[in-house]
PDBQT receptor file of N, H, CA, C and O in Angstrom, charges set to zero:
ATOM      1  N   MET A   1     -84.151 -30.730 231.807  1.00  0.00    +0.000 N 
ATOM      2  CA  MET A   1     -82.893 -30.002 231.568  1.00  0.00    +0.000 C 
ATOM      3  C   MET A   1     -83.166 -28.496 231.553  1.00  0.00    +0.000 C 
ATOM      4  O   MET A   1     -83.872 -28.003 230.674  1.00  0.00    +0.000 OA
ATOM      5  N   PRO A   2     -82.620 -27.781 232.501  1.00  0.00    +0.000 N 
ATOM      6  CA  PRO A   2     -82.834 -26.327 232.567  1.00  0.00    +0.000 C 
ATOM      7  C   PRO A   2     -82.101 -25.612 231.437  1.00  0.00    +0.000 C 
ATOM      8  O   PRO A   2     -80.978 -25.969 231.080  1.00  0.00    +0.000 OA
ATOM      9  N   LEU A   3     -82.749 -24.613 230.893  1.00  0.00    +0.000 N 
ATOM     10  H   LEU A   3     -83.661 -24.323 231.184  1.00  0.00    +0.000 HD
ATOM     11  CA  LEU A   3     -82.125 -23.843 229.802  1.00  0.00    +0.000 C 
ATOM     12  C   LEU A   3     -81.125 -22.853 230.389  1.00  0.00    +0.000 C 
ATOM     13  O   LEU A   3     -81.394 -22.194 231.393  1.00  0.00    +0.000 OA
ATOM     14  N   THR A   4     -79.981 -22.765 229.749  1.00  0.00    +0.000 N 
ATOM     15  H   THR A   4     -79.762 -23.301 228.934  1.00  0.00    +0.000 HD
ATOM     16  CA  THR A   4     -78.935 -21.873 230.250  1.00  0.00    +0.000 C 
ATOM     17  C   THR A   4     -78.727 -20.703 229.298  1.00  0.00    +0.000 C 
ATOM     18  O   THR A   4     -78.949 -20.835 228.095  1.00  0.00    +0.000 OA
ATOM     19  N   TYR A   5     -78.310 -19.581 229.818  1.00  0.00    +0.000 N 
ATOM     20  H   TYR A   5     -78.129 -19.474 230.796  1.00  0.00    +0.000 HD
ATOM     21  CA  TYR A   5     -78.031 -18.402 229.005  1.00  0.00    +0.000 C 
ATOM     22  C   TYR A   5     -76.591 -17.973 229.216  1.00  0.00    +0.000 C 
ATOM     23  O   TYR A   5     -76.218 -17.719 230.361  1.00  0.00    +0.000 OA
ATOM     24  N   PRO A   6     -75.747 -17.874 228.179  1.00  0.00    +0.000 N 
ATOM     25  CA  PRO A   6     -76.194 -18.222 226.828  1.00  0.00    +0.000 C 
ATOM     26  C   PRO A   6     -76.314 -19.730 226.652  1.00  0.00    +0.000 C 
ATOM     27  O   PRO A   6     -75.580 -20.475 227.301  1.00  0.00    +0.000 OA
ATOM     28  N   PRO A   7     -77.220 -20.204 225.792  1.00  0.00    +0.000 N 
ATOM     29  CA  PRO A   7     -77.428 -21.637 225.595  1.00  0.00    +0.000 C 
ATOM     30  C   PRO A   7     -76.242 -22.289 224.914  1.00  0.00    +0.000 C 
ATOM     31  O   PRO A   7     -75.432 -21.625 224.267  1.00  0.00    +0.000 OA
ATOM     32  N   HIS A   8     -76.155 -23.605 225.072  1.00  0.00    +0.000 N 
ATOM     33  H   HIS A   8     -76.813 -24.144 225.597  1.00  0.00    +0.000 HD
ATOM     34  CA  HIS A   8     -75.078 -24.343 224.423  1.00  0.00    +0.000 C 
ATOM     35  C   HIS A   8     -75.311 -24.395 222.910  1.00  0.00    +0.000 C 
ATOM     36  O   HIS A   8     -76.444 -24.246 222.453  1.00  0.00    +0.000 OA
ATOM     37  N   PRO A   9     -74.251 -24.603 222.140  1.00  0.00    +0.000 N 
ATOM     38  CA  PRO A   9     -74.363 -24.678 220.677  1.00  0.00    +0.000 C 
ATOM     39  C   PRO A   9     -75.463 -25.644 220.229  1.00  0.00    +0.000 C 
ATOM     40  O   PRO A   9     -76.167 -25.382 219.253  1.00  0.00    +0.000 OA
ATOM     41  N   LYS A  10     -75.607 -26.763 220.949  1.00  0.00    +0.000 N 
ATOM     42  H   LYS A  10     -75.035 -26.976 221.742  1.00  0.00    +0.000 HD
ATOM     43  CA  LYS A  10     -76.637 -27.734 220.585  1.00  0.00    +0.000 C 
ATOM     44  C   LYS A  10     -78.031 -27.169 220.851  1.00  0.00    +0.000 C 
ATOM     45  O   LYS A  10     -78.978 -27.470 220.124  1.00  0.00    +0.000 OA
ATOM     46  N   GLU A  11     -78.151 -26.357 221.884  1.00  0.00    +0.000 N 
ATOM     47  H   GLU A  11     -77.381 -26.112 222.474  1.00  0.00    +0.000 HD
ATOM     48  CA  GLU A  11     -79.462 -25.811 222.232  1.00  0.00    +0.000 C 
ATOM     49  C   GLU A  11     -79.868 -24.684 221.277  1.00  0.00    +0.000 C 
ATOM     50  O   GLU A  11     -81.047 -24.345 221.170  1.00  0.00    +0.000 OA
ATOM     51  N   GLU A  12     -78.883 -24.110 220.587  1.00  0.00    +0.000 N 
ATOM     52  H   GLU A  12     -77.925 -24.386 220.674  1.00  0.00    +0.000 HD
ATOM     53  CA  GLU A  12     -79.207 -23.024 219.654  1.00  0.00    +0.000 C 
ATOM     54  C   GLU A  12     -80.118 -23.536 218.546  1.00  0.00    +0.000 C 
ATOM     55  O   GLU A  12     -81.002 -22.822 218.075  1.00  0.00    +0.000 OA
ATOM     56  N   ALA A  13     -79.891 -24.785 218.134  1.00  0.00    +0.000 N 
ATOM     57  H   ALA A  13     -79.172 -25.366 218.516  1.00  0.00    +0.000 HD
ATOM     58  CA  ALA A  13     -80.710 -25.377 217.079  1.00  0.00    +0.000 C 
ATOM     59  C   ALA A  13     -81.944 -26.056 217.675  1.00  0.00    +0.000 C 
ATOM     60  O   ALA A  13     -82.782 -26.587 216.947  1.00  0.00    +0.000 OA
ATOM     61  N   SER A  14     -82.047 -26.033 218.993  1.00  0.00    +0.000 N 
ATOM     62  H   SER A  14     -81.366 -25.601 219.584  1.00  0.00    +0.000 HD
ATOM     63  CA  SER A  14     -83.169 -26.681 219.669  1.00  0.00    +0.000 C 
ATOM     64  C   SER A  14     -84.430 -25.801 219.603  1.00  0.00    +0.000 C 
ATOM     65  O   SER A  14     -84.338 -24.576 219.673  1.00  0.00    +0.000 OA
ATOM     66  N   PRO A  15     -85.578 -26.420 219.470  1.00  0.00    +0.000 N 
ATOM     67  CA  PRO A  15     -86.842 -25.677 219.444  1.00  0.00    +0.000 C 
ATOM     68  C   PRO A  15     -87.107 -24.978 220.774  1.00  0.00    +0.000 C 
ATOM     69  O   PRO A  15     -87.854 -24.001 220.831  1.00  0.00    +0.000 OA
ATOM     70  N   PHE A  16     -86.491 -25.480 221.839  1.00  0.00    +0.000 N 
ATOM     71  H   PHE A  16     -85.884 -26.273 221.792  1.00  0.00    +0.000 HD
ATOM     72  CA  PHE A  16     -86.694 -24.887 223.162  1.00  0.00    +0.000 C 
ATOM     73  C   PHE A  16     -86.173 -23.454 223.183  1.00  0.00    +0.000 C 
ATOM     74  O   PHE A  16     -86.836 -22.561 223.710  1.00  0.00    +0.000 OA
ATOM     75  N   ARG A  17     -84.993 -23.230 222.616  1.00  0.00    +0.000 N 
ATOM     76  H   ARG A  17     -84.454 -23.956 222.188  1.00  0.00    +0.000 HD
ATOM     77  CA  ARG A  17     -84.392 -21.907 222.609  1.00  0.00    +0.000 C 
ATOM     78  C   ARG A  17     -85.225 -20.965 221.724  1.00  0.00    +0.000 C 
ATOM     79  O   ARG A  17     -85.388 -19.785 222.035  1.00  0.00    +0.000 OA
ATOM     80  N   ALA A  18     -85.736 -21.500 220.641  1.00  0.00    +0.000 N 
ATOM     81  H   ALA A  18     -85.603 -22.458 220.389  1.00  0.00    +0.000 HD
ATOM     82  CA  ALA A  18     -86.520 -20.685 219.715  1.00  0.00    +0.000 C 
ATOM     83  C   ALA A  18     -87.778 -20.152 220.414  1.00  0.00    +0.000 C 
ATOM     84  O   ALA A  18     -88.212 -19.028 220.162  1.00  0.00    +0.000 OA
ATOM     85  N   GLU A  19     -88.351 -20.975 221.291  1.00  0.00    +0.000 N 
ATOM     86  H   GLU A  19     -87.998 -21.888 221.496  1.00  0.00    +0.000 HD
ATOM     87  CA  GLU A  19     -89.564 -20.542 221.987  1.00  0.00    +0.000 C 
ATOM     88  C   GLU A  19     -89.251 -19.519 223.063  1.00  0.00    +0.000 C 
ATOM     89  O   GLU A  19     -90.092 -18.681 223.390  1.00  0.00    +0.000 OA
ATOM     90  N   ARG A  20     -88.046 -19.581 223.618  1.00  0.00    +0.000 N 
ATOM     91  H   ARG A  20     -87.363 -20.262 223.353  1.00  0.00    +0.000 HD
ATOM     92  CA  ARG A  20     -87.667 -18.650 224.677  1.00  0.00    +0.000 C 
ATOM     93  C   ARG A  20     -87.330 -17.279 224.103  1.00  0.00    +0.000 C 
ATOM     94  O   ARG A  20     -87.556 -16.255 224.748  1.00  0.00    +0.000 OA
ATOM     95  N   ILE A  21     -86.797 -17.267 222.909  1.00  0.00    +0.000 N 
ATOM     96  H   ILE A  21     -86.614 -18.099 222.385  1.00  0.00    +0.000 HD
ATOM     97  CA  ILE A  21     -86.388 -15.985 222.299  1.00  0.00    +0.000 C 
ATOM     98  C   ILE A  21     -87.618 -15.242 221.781  1.00  0.00    +0.000 C 
ATOM     99  O   ILE A  21     -87.493 -14.146 221.235  1.00  0.00    +0.000 OA
TER     100      ILE A  21
């Protein structure tokens, strides 16, 4: 699943987004 910007509300709590920021 490709990460999108801005990420979806569910992805905000995802560890994936945390690593990208």
